[in-house]
MIDRENSE-232717 format. One line per field, with one value per residue (C-alpha): residue number from 0; z, x, y; residue in one letter. Coordinates in steps of 0.5 Angstrom, whole numbers, plus 2048, in hexadecimal, padded with zeros to 3 digits. Layout:
N
k	NUM|...;
z	Z|...;
x	X|...;
y	Y|...;
r	A|...;
END
This chain:
529
k	0|1|2|3|4|5|6|7|8|9|10|11|12|13|14|15|16|17|18|19|20|21|22|23|24|25|26|27|28|29|30|31|32|33|34|35|36|37|38|39|40|41|42|43|44|45|46|47|48|49|50|51|52|53|54|55|56|57|58|59|60|61|62|63|64|65|66|67|68|69|70|71|72|73|74|75|76|77|78|79|80|81|82|83|84|85|86|87|88|89|90|91|92|93|94|95|96|97|98|99|100|101|102|103|104|105|106|107|108|109|110|111|112|113|114|115|116|117|118|119|120|121|122|123|124|125|126|127|128|129|130|131|132|133|134|135|136|137|138|139|140|141|142|143|144|145|146|147|148|149|150|151|152|153|154|155|156|157|158|159|160|161|162|163|164|165|166|167|168|169|170|171|172|173|174|175|176|177|178|179|180|181|182|183|184|185|186|187|188|189|190|191|192|193|194|195|196|197|198|199|200|201|202|203|204|205|206|207|208|209|210|211|212|213|214|215|216|217|218|219|220|221|222|223|224|225|226|227|228|229|230|231|232|233|234|235|236|237|238|239|240|241|242|243|244|245|246|247|248|249|250|251|252|253|254|255|256|257|258|259|260|261|262|263|264|265|266|267|268|269|270|271|272|273|274|275|276|277|278|279|280|281|282|283|284|285|286|287|288|289|290|291|292|293|294|295|296|297|298|299|300|301|302|303|304|305|306|307|308|309|310|311|312|313|314|315|316|317|318|319|320|321|322|323|324|325|326|327|328|329|330|331|332|333|334|335|336|337|338|339|340|341|342|343|344|345|346|347|348|349|350|351|352|353|354|355|356|357|358|359|360|361|362|363|364|365|366|367|368|369|370|371|372|373|374|375|376|377|378|379|380|381|382|383|384|385|386|387|388|389|390|391|392|393|394|395|396|397|398|399|400|401|402|403|404|405|406|407|408|409|410|411|412|413|414|415|416|417|418|419|420|421|422|423|424|425|426|427|428|429|430|431|432|433|434|435|436|437|438|439|440|441|442|443|444|445|446|447|448|449|450|451|452|453|454|455|456|457|458|459|460|461|462|463|464|465|466|467|468|469|470|471|472|473|474|475|476|477|478|479|480|481|482|483|484|485|486|487|488|489|490|491|492|493|494|495|496|497|498|499|500|501|502|503|504|505|506|507|508|509|510|511|512|513|514|515|516|517|518|519|520|521|522|523|524|525|526|527|528;
z	812|811|80A|808|80A|805|7FF|7FB|7FA|802|804|802|807|802|804|800|802|803|7FE|7FD|7F7|7F7|7F9|7F3|7EE|7E9|7E5|7DF|7E2|7E5|7DF|7DA|7DD|7DC|7E3|7E6|7ED|7E9|7E5|7EC|7F0|7EA|7EA|7F2|7F2|7EC|7F0|7F6|7F2|7EF|7F6|7F9|7F3|7F3|7FB|7FA|7F5|7FA|800|7FC|7FA|801|803|7FF|802|809|80B|807|803|804|7FD|7FD|7F6|7F4|7F2|7EA|7E8|7EF|7EC|7E6|7EA|7EF|7EA|7E6|7ED|7EF|7E8|7E8|7EF|7ED|7E7|7EA|7F0|7ED|7E6|7E9|7F0|7F2|7EC|7EA|7F1|7F3|7EC|7ED|7F4|7F0|7EB|7F0|7F4|7EE|7EC|7F3|7F5|7EF|7EF|7E8|7EA|7E4|7E1|7DB|7D5|7D9|7D3|7D3|7DA|7D9|7D3|7D7|7DC|7D7|7D4|7DA|7DC|7D5|7D7|7DE|7DA|7D5|7DB|7DF|7D9|7D6|7DD|7DC|7E1|7DF|7E5|7E4|7E0|7DB|7D9|7D2|7CF|7D5|7D5|7CE|7CF|7D4|7D0|7D2|7CB|7CE|7D1|7CB|7CF|7D4|7CF|7CC|7D3|7D4|7CE|7D0|7D7|7D4|7D0|7D6|7DA|7D5|7D4|7DC|7DC|7D7|7DB|7E1|7DD|7DA|7E1|7E4|7DF|7E0|7E7|7E8|7EA|7E7|7E9|7F0|7F2|7EF|7F5|7F6|7F4|7ED|7ED|7EF|7E9|7E4|7E6|7E6|7DF|7DC|7DF|7DD|7D5|7D5|7D8|7D5|7CE|7CF|7D3|7CD|7C9|7CD|7CD|7C5|7C5|7CA|7C6|7BF|7C1|7C4|7BE|7B9|7B3|7B4|7B2|7B7|7BC|7C1|7C7|7C5|7C5|7C1|7BB|7BC|7C1|7C8|7CF|7D1|7CC|7D0|7D7|7D5|7D1|7D7|7DD|7D9|7DB|7E1|7E6|7E4|7E6|7ED|7ED|7EA|7F0|7F4|7F2|7F2|7F9|7FB|7F8|7FD|803|801|800|807|80B|80C|80D|813|816|815|812|80C|80A|80D|806|7FF|7FB|7FD|7FB|7F4|7F3|7F5|7F0|7EB|7ED|7ED|7E6|7E4|7E8|7E7|7DF|7DF|7E5|7E2|7E1|7E8|7E8|7E4|7E6|7E9|7E2|7DD|7D9|7DE|7E0|7E1|7E1|7DE|7E4|7E9|7E5|7E6|7EE|7EF|7EB|7EF|7F6|7F3|7F2|7FA|7FB|7F8|7FC|803|801|801|807|80B|809|80C|812|813|812|817|81C|81B|820|825|821|822|826|820|81B|820|820|819|815|80E|813|816|80F|80D|812|812|80A|80C|811|80B|806|80B|80C|805|803|808|805|7FE|800|800|7F9|7F6|7F8|7F2|7F7|7FC|7F6|7F1|7F6|7FB|7FB|7F4|7F3|7FA|7FE|800|7FA|7FB|802|7FF|7FA|7FF|804|7FE|7FA|7FF|806|803|7FC|7FE|805|802|7FD|803|807|801|800|808|807|801|804|807|801|7FD|801|805|80B|810|810|817|81B|81F|818|815|81B|81B|813|815|81A|816|810|814|818|812|80D|813|814|80C|80A|810|80F|807|809|80E|809|804|809|80A|802|801|7F9|7F5|7F1|7F4|7F6|7FB|7FF|804|80B|80C|813|813|80C|80F|814|810|80B|810|813|80C|80B|812|810|809|80C|811|80B|808|80E|80F|808|80A|810|80B|806|80B|80E|807|805|80C|80D|806|808|810|812|815|811|80F|812|80E|810|811|813|818|81B|823|827|82D|82F|832|82D|827|820|81E|817|812|80A|806|802;
x	7C4|7C0|7BE|7C5|7C8|7C4|7C6|7CA|7CF|7D0|7D1|7CD|7CC|7CE|7CA|7C7|7C4|7C9|7C8|7CC|7CE|7D5|7D1|7CC|7D1|7D3|7D9|7D6|7D3|7DA|7DE|7D9|7D3|7D3|7CF|7D3|7D3|7D6|7DB|7DD|7DE|7E2|7E7|7E7|7E9|7EE|7F1|7F2|7F5|7FA|7FB|7FD|802|805|806|809|80E|810|811|816|81A|819|81C|822|823|822|82A|830|834|82F|82C|826|825|82B|832|832|82C|829|829|825|820|820|81E|819|815|816|813|80D|80C|80B|807|803|801|800|7FC|7FA|7F8|7F7|7F4|7EF|7ED|7EB|7E8|7E4|7E1|7DF|7DC|7D7|7D6|7D5|7CE|7CB|7CE|7CC|7C5|7C6|7C6|7CA|7D1|7D1|7D6|7D6|7D9|7DF|7E0|7E0|7E5|7E9|7EA|7EB|7F0|7F4|7F4|7F7|7FC|7FE|7FF|804|807|809|80B|80F|813|815|81B|81B|817|810|813|815|81B|81E|822|823|81C|81D|825|823|825|81F|81B|814|815|811|80B|80C|80C|806|803|804|800|7FA|7FA|7FA|7F4|7F1|7F1|7EF|7E8|7E8|7E8|7E3|7DE|7E0|7DF|7D8|7D5|7D8|7D3|7CD|7CB|7C4|7C4|7C9|7D0|7CE|7CB|7D0|7D3|7DB|7DC|7D9|7DE|7E3|7E1|7E1|7E8|7EB|7E8|7EB|7F2|7F1|7EF|7F4|7FA|7FA|7FB|803|803|801|806|80B|809|809|810|813|810|812|819|81B|819|81F|81B|818|81A|818|81C|818|81C|822|828|82C|828|826|821|820|820|81E|818|816|817|812|80D|80D|80C|807|803|807|805|7FE|7FE|800|7F9|7F5|7F4|7F5|7EE|7EA|7EC|7EA|7E3|7E2|7E4|7DF|7DA|7DB|7DD|7D6|7D3|7D7|7D7|7CF|7D0|7D3|7DA|7DC|7DD|7DA|7DD|7E4|7E4|7E1|7E6|7EC|7EA|7EA|7F1|7F3|7F1|7F5|7FB|7FC|7FF|804|809|80C|813|814|815|81B|81E|824|827|829|822|81F|822|822|81B|817|81A|818|811|810|812|80D|807|809|808|802|7FF|7FF|7F9|7F4|7F7|7F7|7F0|7ED|7F1|7EF|7E8|7E8|7EB|7E6|7E1|7E3|7E4|7DD|7D9|7DB|7DD|7D8|7DA|7D7|7DC|7E2|7E1|7DF|7E5|7E4|7E4|7EB|7EE|7EB|7EE|7F5|7F5|7F4|7FA|7FE|7FD|7FF|805|807|805|80A|80F|80D|80F|816|815|813|819|81E|824|823|820|825|82B|829|822|820|823|823|81E|81A|816|814|812|80E|80A|809|805|801|800|7FF|7FE|7F9|7F6|7F7|7F4|7EE|7ED|7EC|7E8|7E3|7E3|7E2|7DC|7D9|7DA|7D3|7D0|7D4|7D3|7CD|7D1|7D6|7DD|7E1|7E2|7E8|7EC|7EA|7EE|7F4|7F4|7F4|7F9|7FE|7FD|7FE|804|807|806|809|80F|810|80F|813|819|819|819|81F|822|822|824|82A|82B|829|829|823|823|829|828|82E|832|838|837|837|834|82D|82B|82A|826|821|821|81F|81A|817|817|813|80E|80D|80C|807|803|803|801|7FB|7F9|7F8|7F4|7F0|7EF|7ED|7E8|7E5|7E5|7E2|7DD|7DA|7D7|7D7|7D7|7D1|7CB|7CB|7C6|7C2|7C6|7CD|7D0|7CB|7CD|7CE|7D1|7D2|7D1|7CA|7C7|7C3|7C5|7C3|7C3|7C0|7C2|7BD|7B9;
y	83B|834|836|839|832|82E|833|82F|835|836|82F|82A|824|81E|818|813|80C|807|801|7FA|7FD|7F8|7F2|7F3|7F4|7EF|7EF|7F1|7F7|7F9|7F9|7FC|7FF|807|808|80D|809|803|807|80A|804|801|807|806|7FF|7FF|805|801|7FC|801|803|7FC|7FC|802|802|7FB|7FE|803|7FE|7FA|800|803|7FD|7FE|805|803|802|805|7FF|7FA|7F8|7F5|7F5|7F2|7F5|7F4|7F7|7FA|801|7FF|7FB|801|806|802|801|808|80A|805|807|80F|80E|808|80C|813|811|80A|80B|813|816|810|80F|817|817|811|813|81A|815|813|819|81E|81B|81B|822|825|822|81F|818|816|817|81A|817|811|80D|812|810|809|80A|80E|808|803|807|808|801|7FF|805|802|7FB|7FE|802|7FB|7F7|7FD|7FE|805|807|80E|811|814|81A|816|81B|81B|818|813|811|80E|80B|806|800|7FD|7FA|7FB|802|805|802|807|80D|80A|809|811|813|80E|811|818|815|812|819|81D|819|819|821|821|81D|821|828|826|823|82A|82E|829|82B|82F|836|83A|83C|83F|838|834|82F|830|829|82C|831|82D|828|82E|830|829|827|82D|82C|825|826|82C|829|822|825|826|81F|81C|81F|81E|816|817|81A|815|80F|812|814|80E|80A|809|809|80F|816|81A|81E|822|820|81C|821|81C|81E|825|824|829|826|82D|82C|826|82A|82F|82A|825|82A|82E|827|825|82B|82B|824|825|828|822|81E|825|828|822|821|828|826|820|825|82A|824|820|826|829|822|821|828|829|830|833|835|83B|83F|83C|842|841|83A|83C|841|83D|838|83D|83F|838|837|83D|83C|835|835|83B|839|832|835|836|82E|82F|836|834|833|838|838|83C|842|84A|84E|847|843|849|849|842|842|848|844|83E|842|845|83E|83D|841|83D|837|83B|83E|836|835|83B|839|832|834|83A|835|830|836|839|834|82F|828|823|81D|819|81C|81B|814|813|810|814|81A|819|817|81E|822|81F|820|827|827|824|829|82E|82A|829|830|833|82F|832|839|837|833|83A|83E|83E|83E|838|834|835|834|830|82C|82B|824|822|81E|824|824|81D|81F|825|821|81B|820|823|81C|817|81B|81F|81D|815|816|81A|814|80F|814|814|80D|80C|811|80D|806|805|808|803|7FD|7FE|7FC|800|7FF|7FD|803|800|7FE|804|808|803|805|80C|80C|808|80D|813|811|80D|813|818|814|813|81A|81D|818|81A|822|820|81C|822|827|823|823|81C|81B|818|812|80E|807|807|80C|80D|80D|815|817|818|814|80D|80F|814|80E|809|80D|80E|807|805|80B|807|800|803|806|7FF|7FC|801|800|7F8|7FA|7FE|7F9|7F4|7F8|7FA|7F3|7F0|7F5|7F5|7EE|7EE|7F5|7F8|7FA|802|806|80B|810|80D|814|817|81D|81C|822|81D|816|817|81B|818|819|820|823|81E|820|824|820;
r	M|A|A|E|L|Y|K|P|S|R|G|F|L|A|H|W|K|P|E|N|L|V|G|K|L|T|I|G|E|L|L|F|S|N|D|Y|R|H|I|A|L|K|G|I|F|T|S|L|I|M|L|A|L|G|G|F|F|A|L|V|F|R|S|E|L|A|F|P|G|V|Q|V|L|G|D|S|N|G|A|R|I|Y|M|T|L|M|T|L|H|G|M|V|M|V|F|G|F|L|I|P|F|V|V|S|V|N|Y|Y|M|L|P|R|V|L|G|T|D|K|L|Y|W|A|G|A|A|Q|A|S|Y|W|I|L|I|V|A|A|V|L|L|I|I|G|R|P|D|F|T|W|T|A|Y|A|P|M|S|F|R|T|G|N|P|F|I|W|M|G|H|L|A|I|I|L|V|A|V|S|E|F|L|A|G|A|V|L|F|R|N|A|I|S|G|K|G|G|L|K|D|T|P|L|M|G|W|A|A|G|T|I|G|L|L|F|M|A|S|V|I|P|L|A|F|A|G|F|G|L|L|S|D|G|Q|Q|W|T|Q|T|A|F|F|D|P|S|R|G|G|S|V|Q|F|F|L|Y|V|F|W|T|Y|G|H|P|A|V|Y|L|P|F|V|P|A|I|A|I|I|Y|T|I|M|P|R|F|L|G|H|P|M|W|S|Y|W|S|G|V|V|A|F|I|L|L|A|L|G|A|M|P|I|G|P|H|H|F|Q|P|V|Y|T|V|S|G|G|Y|Q|R|F|V|Q|I|L|T|M|L|V|F|I|P|S|V|L|H|V|F|N|W|I|S|T|L|F|M|K|P|I|P|D|S|A|R|R|A|V|P|F|K|F|M|V|M|S|I|A|F|I|V|Y|G|G|A|T|A|F|L|N|A|Q|I|A|P|D|S|S|F|I|H|N|T|Y|W|I|P|A|H|F|H|A|M|F|F|G|F|A|G|Q|M|A|I|A|G|F|Y|Y|L|Y|P|Y|F|T|G|R|M|F|S|Q|K|L|G|N|W|H|F|W|L|W|Q|I|G|L|F|L|K|I|T|G|M|G|V|A|G|Y|L|Y|F|P|R|W|V|Y|D|Y|L|P|I|P|G|W|A|E|A|Q|L|F|I|T|I|G|G|F|M|V|G|L|G|F|L|F|F|I|V|N|I|A|W|S|A|R|F|G|K|E|A|P|E|N|P|W|P|L|V|M|D|E|K|A|A|P|A|A|Q|P|A|E;
END
């Protein structure tokens, strides 16, 4: 078993020598170095800034919704400000925080897990980062107020003279993500030993690399169509119905990207689990090949099921609608394969006390709990009747994707960061502050997501900035808001912790995460040379 444990494909104990990478890093290296460690750090730091920005937007419009009839954003222009903040929140959190964060953690881990000790096509990763920064700047200046889906023709008839910047930002996001996908796929096929010895993180990188490159092509076209149709001097009419364009065409183009997009942070987060779980438990994953099969099925099933996002409208009906529903149900299979693999691995042997105390392990376990929570709600989303007549435009949908995006992918990104912290700084973070962060997020996210589910069950509509005092609505919105502020407070604990510990934290030992079965036991299981 010991020999099997150290086989990369069966659960490599990811461990590297801690170093004060942050303390030795110059501004020039951080900004322009093609060292994969520097690229990863830059992406992580920027993602945390985006999390702070997107979270701030959410807390502002959450305050607007806390009580009915109370206009925090003002009476005259409050609705436009609310829609702008909500749009920026969604775009910044998904494209500025979630996807870059998990991809950056993978940038750092991949070369070490695969044994290459370098990131192939690092220049493309560098370009991907800077293009995304330009997109973020354009997005904030353009102040889009059409939600993250950018539905035509609403998204180019806003009366905002700078809205074209938001359309251009969509194109740049597509270019950035295509480059990131190419980098991930190139590195996935760079490992030694062939497919049968490729670590699960390598399979994940190959899967998500292909999804990135395939899915962003329609996103770029959607951005180009919006940019072109929205200018009075152009002759195009891809999506503008007043000039012969088709809104239905936009739906199909956008959701050909939009549904695979939910897997763009999802799969790299899965890769982090497969890398650090064996490290904390001291034994390999329960099943290697079920993980491989699940990645392949996810790659095949992610693309064609986008139309379920607009199945309540006339564009999806009859036999085709049933076909999309069946495909949507089938995509549950790879997700369940992953979850069953993780839970089985957790129950294979007693969990070491060292794992129970480790903050990244706690975040990892709760991220698994949230993916189960969010997946259970997804079952209803996939059904034609309840989706079309009841839940599609209610808060039930935000409950689902907040559980999957933030509860799972976001928390796994944080778990990966906590795990790598001693390797970045050469120091350990504060366990006490880490625990405060952990509990504030678990309670806050549970309140927020459950409150959204309750609001959806009570048919609270999406995209409204004020509402009538209908029984249950105000209470649900208040719980959502309280949960949101708890998440914000937890983020402050996190920032204070990592900033203070980088300078004053305890020096990291040679093995920051020793395997200890009980309080009296000595560290066991050293990583393989």
